[in-house]
Each structure stands twice: as C-alpha cells, then as structure tokens.
MIVEXFI-720066 format. One record per residue: residue in three letters; residue number from 1; x negated, y negated, z of N, C-alpha, C, CB in turn. Coordinates in steps of 0.2 Angstrom, whole numbers, plus 5000, padded with zeros to 4 digits. Atoms other than C-alpha are relative to their C-alpha. Glycine has a CB too. Example, Ala and Ser with C-alpha at 12.3 -4.5 7.8 and 13.67 -1.06 7.14 Angstrom:
{pt "ALA", 1, {4996, 5006, 5000}, {4938, 5022, 5039}, {4996, 4994, 5000}, {5005, 5000, 5006}}
{pt "SER", 2, {5004, 5006, 4999}, {4932, 5005, 5036}, {5004, 4995, 5003}, {4998, 4998, 4993}}
This chain:
{pt "UNK", 1, {5007, 4999, 5002}, {5009, 4957, 5063}, {4996, 5003, 5005}, {4997, 4993, 4998}}
{pt "UNK", 2, {5004, 4996, 4995}, {5001, 4963, 5079}, {5001, 5007, 4999}, {5001, 4998, 5007}}
{pt "UNK", 3, {4999, 4993, 5000}, {5009, 4980, 5077}, {4997, 5003, 4993}, {5008, 5002, 5000}}
{pt "UNK", 4, {5003, 4998, 5007}, {5004, 4981, 5058}, {4992, 5000, 5001}, {5001, 4995, 4995}}
{pt "UNK", 5, {5007, 5000, 4999}, {4986, 4976, 5063}, {4998, 5006, 5005}, {4998, 4994, 5004}}
{pt "UNK", 6, {5002, 4995, 4996}, {4986, 4989, 5077}, {5000, 5007, 4996}, {5005, 5001, 5006}}
{pt "UNK", 7, {4999, 4994, 5004}, {4992, 5003, 5065}, {4994, 5000, 4995}, {5006, 5000, 4996}}
{pt "UNK", 8, {5005, 5000, 5004}, {4979, 4998, 5052}, {4993, 5001, 5003}, {5000, 4993, 4996}}
{pt "UNK", 9, {5006, 4999, 4996}, {4966, 4998, 5065}, {4998, 5007, 5002}, {5000, 4996, 5006}}
{pt "UNK", 10, {5001, 4993, 4998}, {4968, 5016, 5068}, {4997, 5004, 4994}, {5007, 5004, 5000}}
{pt "UNK", 11, {5003, 4997, 5005}, {4960, 5019, 5051}, {4994, 4996, 4997}, {5005, 5001, 4994}}
{pt "UNK", 12, {5005, 5004, 5002}, {4944, 5009, 5051}, {4996, 5002, 4994}, {4996, 4999, 5006}}
{pt "UNK", 13, {5004, 4998, 5005}, {4935, 5019, 5039}, {5004, 5001, 4993}, {4997, 5007, 5001}}
{pt "UNK", 14, {4996, 4999, 5006}, {4949, 5021, 5026}, {5003, 4993, 4998}, {5006, 5005, 5002}}
{pt "UNK", 15, {4997, 5006, 5002}, {4957, 5004, 5026}, {4996, 4993, 5001}, {5007, 4999, 5004}}
{pt "UNK", 16, {5003, 5006, 4999}, {4950, 4987, 5023}, {5003, 4996, 5006}, {5000, 4995, 4994}}
{pt "UNK", 17, {4997, 5003, 4995}, {4952, 4977, 5039}, {5000, 4992, 4999}, {4996, 5001, 5006}}
{pt "UNK", 18, {5000, 5008, 5001}, {4948, 4959, 5032}, {5004, 4998, 4994}, {4993, 4999, 4999}}
{pt "UNK", 19, {4996, 5003, 5005}, {4958, 4948, 5021}, {5007, 5004, 4998}, {4996, 5000, 4994}}
{pt "UNK", 20, {4993, 4996, 5001}, {4975, 4957, 5024}, {5005, 4995, 4997}, {5002, 5003, 5007}}
{pt "UNK", 21, {4995, 5005, 5003}, {4990, 4950, 5015}, {5004, 4997, 5006}, {5005, 5004, 4995}}
{pt "UNK", 22, {4996, 5003, 4995}, {5002, 4939, 5025}, {5005, 5005, 5002}, {5003, 4993, 4998}}
{pt "UNK", 23, {4995, 4996, 4997}, {5015, 4947, 5036}, {5006, 5001, 4995}, {5002, 4997, 5007}}
{pt "UNK", 24, {4994, 4999, 5004}, {5029, 4944, 5024}, {4999, 5004, 4993}, {5003, 4993, 4997}}
{pt "UNK", 25, {5002, 4995, 5005}, {5020, 4955, 5011}, {5001, 5007, 5002}, {4993, 4998, 4997}}
{pt "UNK", 26, {5000, 4993, 4997}, {5022, 4970, 5022}, {5007, 5003, 5000}, {4997, 5000, 5006}}
{pt "UNK", 27, {4994, 4996, 4999}, {5036, 4983, 5022}, {4997, 5005, 5006}, {5002, 5004, 4994}}
{pt "UNK", 28, {5002, 4996, 4994}, {5036, 4993, 5039}, {5006, 5005, 5001}, {5000, 4996, 5006}}
{pt "UNK", 29, {4995, 4995, 4997}, {5044, 5009, 5045}, {5000, 5000, 5007}, {4998, 5007, 4997}}
{pt "UNK", 30, {4999, 5000, 4992}, {5050, 5010, 5063}, {5003, 5006, 5002}, {5004, 4993, 5002}}
{pt "UNK", 31, {4997, 4995, 4996}, {5054, 5023, 5075}, {5001, 4998, 5007}, {4996, 5007, 4999}}
{pt "UNK", 32, {4998, 5002, 4993}, {5063, 5018, 5091}, {4996, 4993, 5002}, {4998, 5005, 5005}}
{pt "UNK", 33, {5003, 5007, 4999}, {5056, 5000, 5089}, {4993, 5000, 4999}, {5002, 4998, 5007}}
{pt "UNK", 34, {5008, 5000, 5002}, {5038, 5005, 5085}, {4999, 5000, 4993}, {4997, 5006, 5004}}
{pt "UNK", 35, {5002, 5000, 5007}, {5030, 5002, 5069}, {4996, 5006, 4999}, {4996, 4994, 4998}}
{pt "UNK", 36, {5004, 4994, 5001}, {5024, 5019, 5063}, {4998, 5001, 4992}, {5005, 5006, 5001}}
{pt "UNK", 37, {5002, 5001, 5007}, {5021, 5014, 5044}, {5000, 4993, 4998}, {5004, 5005, 4996}}
{pt "UNK", 38, {5000, 5007, 5003}, {5016, 4999, 5034}, {4997, 5001, 4993}, {4996, 4995, 5004}}
{pt "UNK", 39, {5003, 5000, 5007}, {5012, 4995, 5016}, {5002, 4993, 4998}, {5003, 5005, 4995}}
{pt "UNK", 40, {4999, 5007, 5002}, {5010, 4978, 5008}, {5000, 5000, 4992}, {4994, 4996, 5002}}
{pt "UNK", 41, {5000, 5001, 5007}, {5014, 4972, 4990}, {4997, 4993, 5000}, {5007, 5000, 4997}}
{pt "UNK", 42, {5003, 5006, 5001}, {5002, 4958, 4986}, {5000, 4998, 4992}, {4992, 5000, 5002}}
{pt "UNK", 43, {4998, 5002, 5007}, {5008, 4949, 4970}, {4995, 4995, 4998}, {5007, 4997, 4999}}
{pt "UNK", 44, {5005, 5004, 5003}, {4994, 4941, 4960}, {5003, 4995, 4994}, {4994, 5003, 4998}}
{pt "UNK", 45, {4997, 5004, 5005}, {5004, 4935, 4945}, {5006, 5004, 4998}, {4995, 5000, 4994}}
{pt "UNK", 46, {4994, 4997, 5003}, {5020, 4940, 4935}, {4997, 5007, 4997}, {5003, 4996, 4995}}
{pt "UNK", 47, {5002, 4994, 5003}, {5009, 4953, 4927}, {4997, 5005, 5005}, {4994, 4999, 4995}}
{pt "UNK", 48, {5004, 4995, 4996}, {4999, 4961, 4941}, {5002, 4999, 5008}, {4993, 4999, 4999}}
{pt "UNK", 49, {5000, 5000, 4993}, {5002, 4966, 4959}, {4996, 5006, 5003}, {5008, 5000, 5003}}
{pt "UNK", 50, {5004, 4995, 4997}, {4993, 4977, 4971}, {5004, 5003, 5006}, {4993, 4998, 5003}}
{pt "UNK", 51, {4997, 4997, 4994}, {5000, 4990, 4983}, {4994, 5002, 5005}, {5004, 5007, 4998}}
{pt "UNK", 52, {5005, 4999, 4996}, {4989, 4990, 4998}, {5001, 5001, 5007}, {4995, 4994, 4999}}
{pt "UNK", 53, {4999, 4999, 4993}, {4986, 4993, 5016}, {5005, 5005, 5002}, {5002, 4993, 5003}}
{pt "UNK", 54, {4995, 4995, 4998}, {4997, 5009, 5017}, {4997, 5004, 5005}, {5001, 5005, 4993}}
{pt "UNK", 55, {5002, 4996, 4994}, {4996, 5017, 5034}, {5006, 5003, 5003}, {4996, 4996, 5005}}
{pt "UNK", 56, {4994, 4997, 4996}, {5007, 5029, 5043}, {4996, 5003, 5006}, {5003, 5006, 4996}}
{pt "UNK", 57, {5002, 4997, 4994}, {5004, 5034, 5061}, {4999, 5007, 5000}, {5004, 4998, 5006}}
{pt "UNK", 58, {5001, 4993, 5001}, {4996, 5051, 5063}, {5006, 5005, 5002}, {4994, 5002, 5004}}
{pt "UNK", 59, {4994, 4996, 4997}, {5011, 5058, 5073}, {5006, 5000, 4995}, {5002, 4998, 5007}}
{pt "UNK", 60, {4994, 5000, 5004}, {5023, 5053, 5059}, {4998, 5001, 4992}, {5002, 4993, 5000}}
{pt "UNK", 61, {5002, 4998, 5007}, {5013, 5059, 5043}, {5004, 5006, 4998}, {4993, 5001, 5000}}
{pt "UNK", 62, {4996, 4994, 5003}, {5021, 5072, 5031}, {5007, 5000, 5001}, {4997, 5006, 5003}}
{pt "UNK", 63, {4993, 5001, 4999}, {5038, 5065, 5034}, {5004, 4996, 4994}, {5002, 4997, 5007}}
{pt "UNK", 64, {4998, 5004, 5005}, {5040, 5055, 5018}, {5000, 4992, 5001}, {5007, 5002, 4998}}
{pt "UNK", 65, {5000, 5007, 4998}, {5037, 5038, 5026}, {4996, 4996, 4995}, {4997, 4999, 5007}}
{pt "UNK", 66, {5004, 5003, 5005}, {5023, 5034, 5014}, {5003, 4999, 4993}, {4993, 5004, 4999}}
{pt "UNK", 67, {4997, 5000, 5006}, {5033, 5038, 4999}, {5006, 4994, 5000}, {5004, 5007, 4998}}
{pt "UNK", 68, {4995, 5005, 5000}, {5047, 5027, 5005}, {4997, 4993, 5000}, {5004, 5001, 5007}}
{pt "UNK", 69, {5003, 5007, 5000}, {5035, 5012, 5008}, {4998, 4999, 4993}, {4994, 5000, 5005}}
{pt "UNK", 70, {5002, 5001, 5007}, {5028, 5014, 4991}, {5006, 4998, 4995}, {4997, 5006, 4997}}
{pt "UNK", 71, {4994, 5002, 5003}, {5046, 5014, 4984}, {5002, 4993, 5001}, {5005, 5005, 5001}}
{pt "UNK", 72, {4998, 5007, 4998}, {5050, 4998, 4993}, {4995, 4995, 4996}, {4999, 4999, 5008}}
{pt "UNK", 73, {5005, 5005, 5004}, {5034, 4990, 4985}, {5002, 5000, 4993}, {4993, 5002, 5001}}
{pt "UNK", 74, {4998, 5000, 5007}, {5039, 4996, 4968}, {5007, 4996, 4999}, {5001, 5007, 4998}}
{pt "UNK", 75, {4994, 5004, 5001}, {5057, 4989, 4970}, {4999, 4993, 5001}, {5005, 5003, 5005}}
{pt "UNK", 76, {5002, 5007, 4999}, {5050, 4973, 4976}, {4997, 4997, 4994}, {4996, 4998, 5007}}
{pt "UNK", 77, {5004, 5002, 5006}, {5038, 4972, 4962}, {5005, 4999, 4994}, {4995, 5005, 4998}}
{pt "UNK", 78, {4995, 5000, 5005}, {5053, 4975, 4950}, {5004, 4994, 5001}, {5004, 5006, 4999}}
{pt "UNK", 79, {4996, 5006, 4999}, {5063, 4961, 4958}, {4996, 4994, 4998}, {5002, 5000, 5008}}
{pt "UNK", 80, {5004, 5006, 5002}, {5049, 4949, 4955}, {4997, 5000, 4993}, {4994, 5000, 5005}}
{pt "UNK", 81, {5002, 4999, 5007}, {5047, 4955, 4937}, {4993, 5001, 4999}, {5002, 4994, 4996}}
{pt "UNK", 82, {5007, 4998, 5000}, {5030, 4961, 4940}, {5000, 5007, 4995}, {4996, 5001, 5006}}
{pt "UNK", 83, {4999, 4994, 5004}, {5026, 4974, 4927}, {4993, 5005, 5000}, {5001, 4998, 4993}}
{pt "UNK", 84, {5006, 4995, 4999}, {5009, 4982, 4932}, {4998, 5000, 5008}, {4994, 4997, 4996}}
{pt "UNK", 85, {5002, 5000, 4993}, {5005, 4988, 4949}, {4993, 5004, 5000}, {5005, 5004, 5005}}
{pt "UNK", 86, {5006, 4996, 4999}, {4988, 4995, 4955}, {4999, 5001, 5007}, {4994, 4997, 4996}}
{pt "UNK", 87, {5002, 4999, 4994}, {4981, 5002, 4970}, {4992, 5002, 5000}, {5004, 5005, 5004}}
{pt "UNK", 88, {5007, 4997, 4999}, {4963, 5006, 4977}, {5001, 5005, 5005}, {4995, 4994, 5001}}
{pt "UNK", 89, {4998, 4995, 4995}, {4964, 5022, 4986}, {4995, 5006, 5001}, {5006, 5003, 4999}}
{pt "UNK", 90, {5004, 4995, 4999}, {4954, 5036, 4993}, {5004, 5007, 4999}, {4997, 5000, 5007}}
{pt "UNK", 91, {4996, 4994, 5001}, {4969, 5048, 4990}, {5004, 4999, 4993}, {5005, 5000, 5006}}
{pt "UNK", 92, {4997, 5001, 5007}, {4972, 5047, 4971}, {5006, 5005, 4999}, {4995, 5000, 4995}}
{pt "UNK", 93, {4995, 4995, 5002}, {4983, 5063, 4971}, {5007, 4997, 5003}, {4998, 5007, 5004}}
{pt "UNK", 94, {4994, 5002, 4997}, {4996, 5055, 4983}, {5003, 4994, 4995}, {4999, 4997, 5007}}
{pt "UNK", 95, {4998, 5006, 5004}, {4997, 5039, 4972}, {5002, 5003, 4993}, {4995, 4995, 4999}}
{pt "UNK", 96, {4998, 4997, 5006}, {4998, 5050, 4956}, {5007, 5003, 5000}, {4995, 5005, 4997}}
{pt "UNK", 97, {4993, 4997, 4999}, {5013, 5059, 4963}, {5005, 4995, 5000}, {5000, 5004, 5006}}
{pt "UNK", 98, {4995, 5005, 5000}, {5021, 5042, 4965}, {5000, 4996, 4993}, {4998, 4995, 5005}}
{pt "UNK", 99, {4999, 5003, 5007}, {5019, 5038, 4946}, {4994, 4996, 4998}, {5006, 4996, 5000}}
{pt "UNK", 100, {5006, 5004, 5002}, {5002, 5029, 4947}, {4995, 5004, 4996}, {4996, 4997, 5006}}
{pt "UNK", 101, {5005, 4996, 5004}, {4989, 5034, 4934}, {4994, 4995, 4998}, {5003, 5003, 4994}}
{pt "UNK", 102, {5005, 5004, 5003}, {4974, 5028, 4925}, {5002, 4995, 4994}, {4994, 5004, 4998}}
{pt "UNK", 103, {4998, 5005, 5005}, {4975, 5013, 4913}, {4997, 5003, 4993}, {4997, 4993, 5001}}
{pt "UNK", 104, {5002, 4997, 5006}, {4974, 5020, 4895}, {4995, 5006, 5000}, {4997, 4994, 4996}}
{pt "UNK", 105, {5004, 4994, 4999}, {4966, 5036, 4901}, {4993, 4999, 5002}, {5000, 5004, 4994}}
{pt "UNK", 106, {5007, 5002, 4997}, {4951, 5027, 4909}, {4999, 5004, 5006}, {4999, 4992, 5001}}
{pt "UNK", 107, {5001, 4996, 4994}, {4943, 5037, 4923}, {4998, 4996, 5006}, {4994, 5005, 4998}}
{pt "UNK", 108, {5003, 5004, 4994}, {4936, 5023, 4934}, {5003, 4993, 4999}, {4993, 5000, 5000}}
{pt "UNK", 109, {4999, 5007, 4999}, {4941, 5006, 4940}, {4993, 4998, 5004}, {5006, 4998, 5004}}
{pt "UNK", 110, {5006, 5002, 4997}, {4925, 4997, 4944}, {5001, 4993, 5004}, {4994, 4999, 4995}}
{pt "UNK", 111, {4999, 5006, 4995}, {4924, 4984, 4958}, {4993, 4997, 5002}, {5005, 5001, 5006}}
{pt "UNK", 112, {5006, 5003, 4997}, {4910, 4972, 4963}, {5003, 4995, 5005}, {4996, 4996, 4994}}
{pt "UNK", 113, {4999, 5004, 4994}, {4912, 4965, 4980}, {4995, 4994, 5001}, {5001, 5004, 5007}}
{pt "UNK", 114, {5005, 5006, 4999}, {4904, 4947, 4982}, {5000, 4998, 5007}, {5002, 4995, 4995}}
C-alpha cells in the first residue's frame, strides 16, 4: 500500500487522496519491482462497482498499462457477477475507449459531496 499511496500522491489535483479502497481492491503494474501503475475495483453491491484510483507513473504512460489495469478490474467485476461499472474521471475519452459510456444517453452524473 505505501507504493500505491506514493503513486497516487503524484497526482494530487487529479485523484482523490482520502477514503481510498483497501489494498486488496487494487491491481498494480510493476516494473523491476517498482509499482508503476495502480487501479482499484471497489464493489458496492452485486449490481454496482466503481473503477477508481487509476494512476500510471509519468515515465510509464502511453504503454498500455492503464488499459491492462482497467481490463483487470473488468475481469474481477465479472468474476464477482457485478453487472454495472462506473468511474468518475477527468479523462472521459480514455474510459469511453475502454467501453464505458453514459447511462441511457444521459450527459451528466451529478454528485453531492457531504
């Protein structure tokens, strides 16, 4: 978990730093023993899970690591019989390329943080 926290800490303006999922919710990509990518699957119910905390070290971007991490989350969700995944992202184009889209052609997901 310390390596995951360090990686997520490289993106303080892009990723939420509080209330992270537990370590066992994360998938990681390693290079020579160093964590260079991470992504978590947080399962809320059989119906719904969130793909979150996706981060790839700057020196390792554009190598397909993020895609592989998303695929790992999707596979794990299927193994748990979850049938809806969502993500909150500042990069919707990337997630759309991974098969994510709006719900019933809605344009916005609205969130109220308490």
